[in-house]
C-alpha positions in Angstrom: 4.2 -21.2 -68.0 6.1 -24.5 -68.2 6.6 -26.5 -65.1 10.3 -26.4 -65.9 10.4 -22.6 -65.9 12.0 -22.9 -62.5 14.8 -25.4 -61.9 13.3 -27.5 -59.2 13.2 -30.8 -57.3 9.9 -32.8 -56.8 9.7 -35.7 -54.5 6.3 -37.6 -54.5 4.7 -38.1 -51.2 4.3 -41.4 -49.4 1.5 -40.4 -47.1 -1.7 -39.1 -48.7 -2.8 -37.5 -45.4 0.4 -35.4 -45.2 0.2 -31.9 -46.8 2.4 -31.2 -49.8 5.3 -28.8 -49.0 6.6 -26.0 -51.0 10.3 -25.5 -50.0 11.7 -22.0 -50.5 15.4 -21.5 -49.8 17.2 -18.5 -48.4 19.8 -16.3 -50.0 22.6 -18.4 -51.4 20.7 -21.6 -51.2 19.3 -23.8 -53.9 16.5 -26.3 -54.6 18.1 -29.0 -52.5 18.8 -26.9 -49.3 15.5 -27.6 -47.5 14.8 -31.1 -48.6 16.1 -32.6 -45.3 14.1 -30.0 -43.4 11.0 -30.9 -45.3 11.4 -34.7 -44.5 11.9 -33.8 -40.9 8.9 -31.5 -40.6 6.4 -33.7 -42.3 7.5 -37.3 -43.2 5.5 -38.6 -46.1 4.8 -35.2 -47.6 5.3 -34.5 -51.3 8.1 -31.9 -51.6 8.3 -29.3 -54.3 11.4 -27.2 -54.1 12.2 -24.5 -56.8 15.4 -22.6 -57.3 15.3 -18.8 -57.1 16.0 -17.1 -60.4 17.8 -14.0 -59.1 21.6 -14.1 -58.9 23.0 -11.6 -56.4 26.8 -11.8 -56.8 26.6 -15.6 -57.1 23.9 -16.0 -54.4 20.5 -17.2 -55.6 17.4 -15.4 -54.4 13.7 -15.3 -55.3 13.7 -11.5 -55.8 16.4 -8.8 -55.8 17.3 -6.3 -53.1 18.7 -2.8 -53.5 20.4 -3.0 -50.1 20.0 -5.0 -46.9 16.2 -4.9 -46.2 15.5 -2.5 -49.1 13.5 -3.8 -52.1 11.9 -2.6 -55.3 8.2 -3.3 -54.8 7.5 -3.6 -58.5 10.2 -6.2 -58.9 9.0 -8.1 -55.9 5.4 -8.1 -57.3 6.7 -9.3 -60.7 8.7 -12.1 -59.2 5.9 -13.2 -56.9 3.4 -13.4 -59.8 6.0 -15.4 -61.8 6.4 -17.9 -59.0 2.6 -18.2 -58.5 2.1 -18.7 -62.2 4.7 -21.5 -62.2 3.1 -23.0 -59.1 -0.2 -23.3 -60.9 1.4 -25.3 -63.7 3.6 -27.4 -61.3 0.5 -28.2 -59.2 -1.3 -29.6 -62.2 1.8 -31.6 -63.4 2.4 -33.2 -60.0 -1.3 -33.5 -58.9 -1.0 -31.2 -55.9 -3.9 -29.4 -54.3 -2.9 -25.7 -53.9 -5.4 -25.4 -50.9 -3.3 -28.0 -49.1 0.1 -26.8 -50.2 2.1 -25.4 -47.3 5.2 -23.2 -47.8 8.2 -23.8 -45.7 10.3 -20.7 -46.3 13.6 -19.5 -44.8 14.7 -15.9 -45.0 14.3 -14.7 -48.6 12.2 -17.8 -49.2 10.0 -16.9 -46.2 9.6 -13.4 -47.7 8.3 -14.6 -51.0 6.0 -17.0 -49.2 4.6 -14.0 -47.5 4.2 -12.0 -50.7 2.5 -15.1 -52.3 0.0 -15.0 -49.5 -0.5 -11.3 -49.9 -0.8 -11.2 -53.7 -1.8 -14.7 -54.8 -3.5 -16.3 -51.8 -5.1 -19.1 -53.9 -1.6 -20.5 -54.6 -1.0 -21.7 -51.0 -2.9 -23.2 -48.1 -0.6 -21.5 -45.5 2.9 -22.0 -44.3 5.8 -21.8 -41.9 7.8 -18.7 -42.5 11.2 -18.7 -40.8 12.9 -15.3 -40.3 10.4 -13.3 -42.5 10.3 -9.5 -42.7 7.9 -7.0 -44.2 8.8 -6.8 -47.9 5.4 -5.5 -49.3 3.6 -3.2 -46.8 0.3 -4.3 -48.2 -2.6 -6.0 -46.4 -4.0 -9.2 -47.9 -7.4 -8.7 -49.4 -10.2 -9.2 -46.9 -11.3 -12.8 -46.7 -8.6 -14.0 -49.2 -6.7 -16.0 -46.5 -9.7 -17.3 -44.6 -9.0 -20.9 -43.4 -5.3 -20.6 -43.9 -2.8 -21.1 -41.1 0.6 -19.3 -41.0 3.4 -19.7 -38.5 6.0 -16.9 -38.2 9.3 -17.8 -36.5 11.7 -15.0 -35.8 14.9 -14.6 -33.8 15.0 -12.2 -30.9 18.5 -11.2 -31.7 18.3 -11.2 -35.5 20.4 -8.3 -36.9 18.6 -8.5 -40.3 14.9 -8.4 -39.3 13.7 -5.4 -37.3 11.7 -6.5 -34.2 8.6 -4.6 -35.3 8.4 -6.5 -38.7 7.0 -9.8 -37.5 4.0 -8.3 -35.7 3.5 -6.0 -38.7 3.6 -8.9 -41.1 1.2 -10.9 -38.9 -1.3 -8.0 -39.1 -1.0 -7.8 -42.9 -1.9 -11.5 -43.2 -4.6 -11.4 -40.5 -6.3 -8.6 -42.5 -6.9 -11.3 -45.1 -8.4 -13.7 -42.5 -5.4 -15.9 -41.9 -4.9 -17.6 -38.6 -1.4 -16.4 -37.7 0.8 -17.7 -34.9 3.9 -15.8 -34.1 6.9 -16.8 -32.0 10.2 -15.1 -31.1 13.0 -17.6 -30.5 16.3 -17.0 -28.8 18.2 -17.0 -32.1 19.8 -14.8 -34.7 19.0 -15.1 -38.4 20.1 -18.8 -38.5 17.9 -21.9 -38.6 17.9 -23.6 -35.1 16.6 -26.8 -33.5 14.1 -24.6 -31.8 12.6 -23.6 -35.2 12.3 -27.2 -36.2 10.6 -28.1 -32.9 8.2 -25.2 -33.1 7.3 -26.0 -36.7 6.8 -29.7 -35.9 4.5 -28.8 -33.1 2.5 -26.4 -35.3 2.3 -29.0 -38.1 1.3 -31.7 -35.7 4.2 -33.9 -36.7 4.3 -37.1 -34.7 7.2 -37.3 -32.3 10.0 -39.6 -33.3 10.8 -40.4 -29.6 
C-alpha cells in the first residue's frame, strides 16, 4: 500500500528521544485537527496524522457506524487492517519505529487505535485513547501487547460511551499483556484541559511552568 493511500500530514520530530505520535481524529475531524494537541503532549515528537476515509454525511471517520454505538464488525476489521497496512508503509517512508509509535486518538480515532491494538498489535507501541468505547468485543491475543502502555481517558457524564465500556476495553487490552491505566474525568464526550494534563503526566511531558 502506498504511503499516500491515506491523505495525511507528517511533521518530522526535533527530539530523537521523544516518541513519534500517530494522531487519529474524531468524527468530523481531519488530518490537521490534533496537530496542536500532539505538539502540546510531546514537544519534539514526529507527528503522523491520517485522514479517515469514511464519509458519514460529510463527517470523516475511520470506520462506519450503523447507528450511534452500533458497528459492523467486518467493516471495522477491514478498515483497521487497511490503516495498519498503510502504517507499515508510512513508517518505512518516514523512518518511524512502530514499537515506539504512540497513538493519540479521540473518539472515533481512539476506537480505531483500540482495534489496531487488538488486531494488529505490532503496528503500535501503545497510546492515549480519549473517549474510547468497545467496538470489537475481542481480547487481544495473549502476549501480543506485552511491554505496551495504554491510557484510557473517559468522561463520567459522557452520553455516548456507556460507563461499563472503558473497564471492558481495559480488560480486552490487558488480556494481551498491555499495561493499561484508566481514568474517568468529570467531562462529557468533549476534549478538556483535564485530558491534556492527564495525558502529559502519563507521557512524562516536562512541565512548561
